N, C-alpha and C positions, 0 to 999 in steps of 0.2 A: 605341887612337885613338878619340876620341869625346867624350862629355859627362862633365863633372864638375860636381856641383852639391851644394847643401845639402839633405839630407833632414831635414825637421822631424818628429821622431818623437813620438807621444803620450807624455807624461810621467806617471808614477805608475800605480797599479793601476786597474782598473775600466773599461778601454776598452770602450765600448759603441757600437753604431750610433746615429748621430744626436746623439751627445754630444760637444761640443767643450770641451776642457780646456786644459791647458798642453802645450807642445811643447818638446822639446830638440833642438838642432841636431846633426846628425851628417854627416860627409862621405859622399857617395854618387855615383851615376851608374854605370851598369852596367860600361862599360869601365874606369873608375877602380877599381871594386871588383875586377875581374879582375886589374888590375895589382897591387893590394895583395895579393890572394889568392895570386898567383904569388910575390911577394916573401916572404910569410909561409911559403911552402912551400920557400923556399930557391932560387928561380929568379930570376935577374937580370931585372928588368923596368923599362921606361921608359914614361912617359905622354906622348902627343902630343895636344894639345888647346888650348882657349882658355877663359879665364874673366876676370873683372874684376879690376882692380887696386884692389880695395876690401877692407874688412875680411873679408868672406866669402871672397873670392878668395884672400887671403893665408892664411886659415885652411885652405882646401882644399889649397893648395900645401904648407903646412907639414905637414898631416896625411899627405899622400902621401909626402913626404920622410921624415917620422919613421917611416913604415912600411917604409922601405927602397926606395921607388920613385924612379928617376931622373926628376926633374921639369925637366930642362934644356930640354925641348921643350914645356913647358906655358907658353903665353904669357899674361901678365897684362896686359890691355889697358885703357887709360884710357877708351876709348869704349864699354865694355861694362858690363853689370850681371850679377852672378852669378845664375844661375838657381836657383830653389828649388822644392822639392816637399814638400807637406804630406801625410803619410800618415795616413789615417783608415780607418774601417770603413764600408762601405755598409750598407744595410738588410738585405742578405743575409748580413752578417757577413764579407764578403770585403774584402781590402785595396783601398783607393782612393787613387790618386795625383792630387793636385791641383797641377798645374804652373803656375808663374808665371815669366814671362820665357822667352826663346828658349833651349831646352836646350843648344844648341851655342855660345851666347854670341857669335854672329857669326863662327864659324870659317869660314875660306876658304883658298884655295890659298896666300895670302900667309903663312899660319901654318904651312905644311908645312916639314919638314926631310926632304927626300927622301933625302939622304945617310944620315941616321940610319935611315930605313926600310930602305934597301938593305943596311945593315950588320947588320940584325937577323936572327934565325933564324925568327921568326914574327910576323905582324901580325894582331892581333885587333881587330875593330870590331863595331858593331851597327847596327840599323836607324835609330836616332835620328839618326845622321849623314847619313841619306839624305832627310830631310824638307825642310830648307831648301835651296833651289837652290845657293847658294854653298857650303854645307857638303857637299852631295852631290857637286859637282864636285871638291872637295878630297879627299873620301873615296875616290871612284872613281879619282882620279889616284894616290893613295897605294897603293891595292890593285893597280892596274896596275903600278906601280913594283915592288911586292913580288913580284908574279908574274913580272915580267921578270927579276928577280934570283934566282928559284928559291926564294923563301921559302914556308913554309907560310902559308896565309891562312885565318883562322878568322872565322866570322860567327855572331852571335846575333840571332835574329829579334826578340826583346825587344819584342813588340807593345804599343804604348800608343796605342790608337785615338784617344783624345781629342786627341792631338797632330797627327794627320793631317787633311788637308782632307776626305777621304772614304775609305770602305773600299776602293774599287777602286784608288785611288792607293797606299794602303798595301800592298795585295796585290801590285801590279805592282812597286813598288820593293823590297819584301822579296824577291820572286822574283829581281830583278836582283842583289841582294846574295848570294843563294844561288848564282846562276849563276857568280859570280866567285870563289867560295870553294872550298877543298879540305876544310874541316871546318865542319860546320854543327850548331848546337844549336837545337832547337825544344822548346817545351812541348806537351803534349797539345792545349791550346786553340789554339796557333799552327798546329799541323799541321792541325787541323780547319778553321781559318780559311782556310788556303791551299789545301787539297785537298778539303774536304768530308768527310773521314773522320779519325777519331782512331786508326785502326789503323796502327801504325808501319810495317809492311812495305808495305802497300798505298799509304798516303799518301807514305811516303818514296821508294818507287820512282817515283812519279809526278813527284817533284822531282829525280830523279837526272840527272846529266850526266857527261860523260867526265872532267872535271877533279875531280870530287868523290871523296874518299877515305873520308870518314866522315860519317855523319849520325846524330846522337843525339837521341832524344826523351825528355824527362824526364817522369816521372809523379808528381812530388811524393813522398809517403811510400812510394809503390809502386815506387820505383826508376827505372830507365831502360831503354830499348831502343836497340840500336845496329844500324846497317846499313853494310856495306861493299859493294864491287862483287861479292863472292863469298859473303857470309854475312850473317846477322842473328841477334840473340839478345836475351834479356831478362836484366837483372841486378836482383835484388830490392833493395828499400830497407832501411834500418836504422831501427828504432823508437827514438825519443827523446822526451823530454818537451818539446814544442814551446811556445815563448814567442812568437816572431815570425818569420815566414818571409821577411822582407825580406832580400835579398842571397843567399838560398840557391841560386838558380840561378846567380848569378855565382861563388859559391864552388865549385859543381859544375864550372863551366867552367874555372876556374883549376886545379883539381885534375886535370881531364881533360887540359888542355894540358900540365901539368907531367909527367904520366905519358907523354904522347906524346913530349915533348922528351927524356925520359931515353934513348930509343933509337928514333929514327924509322924505323929499318930493320925493326923487329919490331912496332912499336906498333899496326899495323893488322891484325894477325893475330887471329883470334877468341879464342885463349887469353889473349893479352896484353890485349886489349880488355876481357875479363871482369875481369881484375885491376885495370886502370886504372879501369873504371867502378865497381867496388866501392869503390875508394879515393875516387872522386869522389862517390859516394852518401854515404859517411861524412862527407866534408867539408861537403857540402850540409846533411846532417842536423845536424851540430854547430852550424852557423851559425844554425839555428832555435832553439837553446836559450838565446839571449840576445837582447836587443833591438838593432835597428840593423843596418846592413850591414857597413861597414868595421870598426866596433868588435868585431864578433862573428866575423870571419873567422879560422879556426883555423890553427895552425902544423902542421908535419908530425908532431911528437911527439903532439899532441892527437889527430890523425886516427888515428895508429897505435895509440894507447891504446884508442880506441873499437873499432877492428877487433880488437884483442887480446881485449877483453871479449866480443866477439861470437864469439870462437873462430875467427877468420879469419886 
């Protein structure tokens, strides 16, 4: 559940800070990426959200459907405009997202299908759905419905500060999202933003609550760290030739959730989590080897081939 938008990716070689060239459209939006990532890994997934009934919106709906995602709960609205994000490099060489339009495209409680939420096994969402007040109300209602029906609830901090009115509001609402989730994914930067430390055990424990079963902190090429109620550990990353990191975190989340859903009874034990996180690290790494998010999300065979080459 959440945003689906057009990522305009730099086209052609020679991407450099401060240089604007041609762009190619690609389907994106973190929760949409996760839905496609799950489908590519053989997990039934559906997307709940809102976009415009325009050419961009139809392109997004078709892209998700072609990837195997159920888009029956994706509303194409005539009163909306499809949000877009231009991806470029800032002067430090880091990715910069320039957003145009409201990322949730006017999503509200009227767009919810709570029966579909209740019938699922897991609900995944992110912080973008907590920015606009109407989208926030809808997102929190869907999460409450999921929890009341015993679903696993997953949350990605996915911090995009430029979309928030201020840092304090962003921190408060992301903490609220974490407080309602059983599975949480953060990056190093997001952990430090929320807690003042990038140390996974210290920062993660400061965010811990009784309903939380797993908190994972991603470290880019350095892998990830996981925390449960009783344990914590680090799983090394996998070296690849990186082309574009867009969507790598979403690919990681999809692979993490696919592993958890294989057997929820054992998924949160340290041994299983090491295996699941290794698989998720490989999925995230593979996504960086080609440009764009959804176009580069791997299937299960591709992830397993990478792991086989690593001798794992």
